[in-house]
C-alpha positions, 0 to 999 in steps of 0.5 A: 752616051751620057748616063743622066741618072749617074750624072745627077747622082754625082751632083746631088749625093752631097746635098742628099746626105747633108739634109737627111731623109726629108728630101726627095730622092734624085729619081723622084725629082726626075720623075716629077720633072718628067711628068710635069714636062709631059703635061706642060708640053701638051698644053703648050702645043695645044695653045700654039695649035689653037692660035696658029692652026699649024701642027708642025709649028706647034710641035716644034714650039712644044719640044723647044719649050720642054728642052729648056724648061725641063732642066730649069724645073729640075734645078729649081726642084733640087734647090727647094730641097735645100730650103726647110721652109714649110717642112715639119721635122719628123720625129722617130717612131720610138727612142732607144 
């Protein structure tokens, strides 16, 4: 079985260390992606059910939507962590 957490850590360790603490951790990005996909799946399933009245078809579409878009969102989130646009540089609390 593939250990997704280990796989993500391998791919994104260099990115995290290169950009410092202003970047979300891989675990945080995964948690955000999962929570968003759960909400989006429920919305997609509800819309398809409302349009077709077919629960099994709506669930199939909702699951297919989740599988594809989860990975797309996660990659998009990680790419945005490389872009400094809109971030304020954090100053240390004190200097020695």
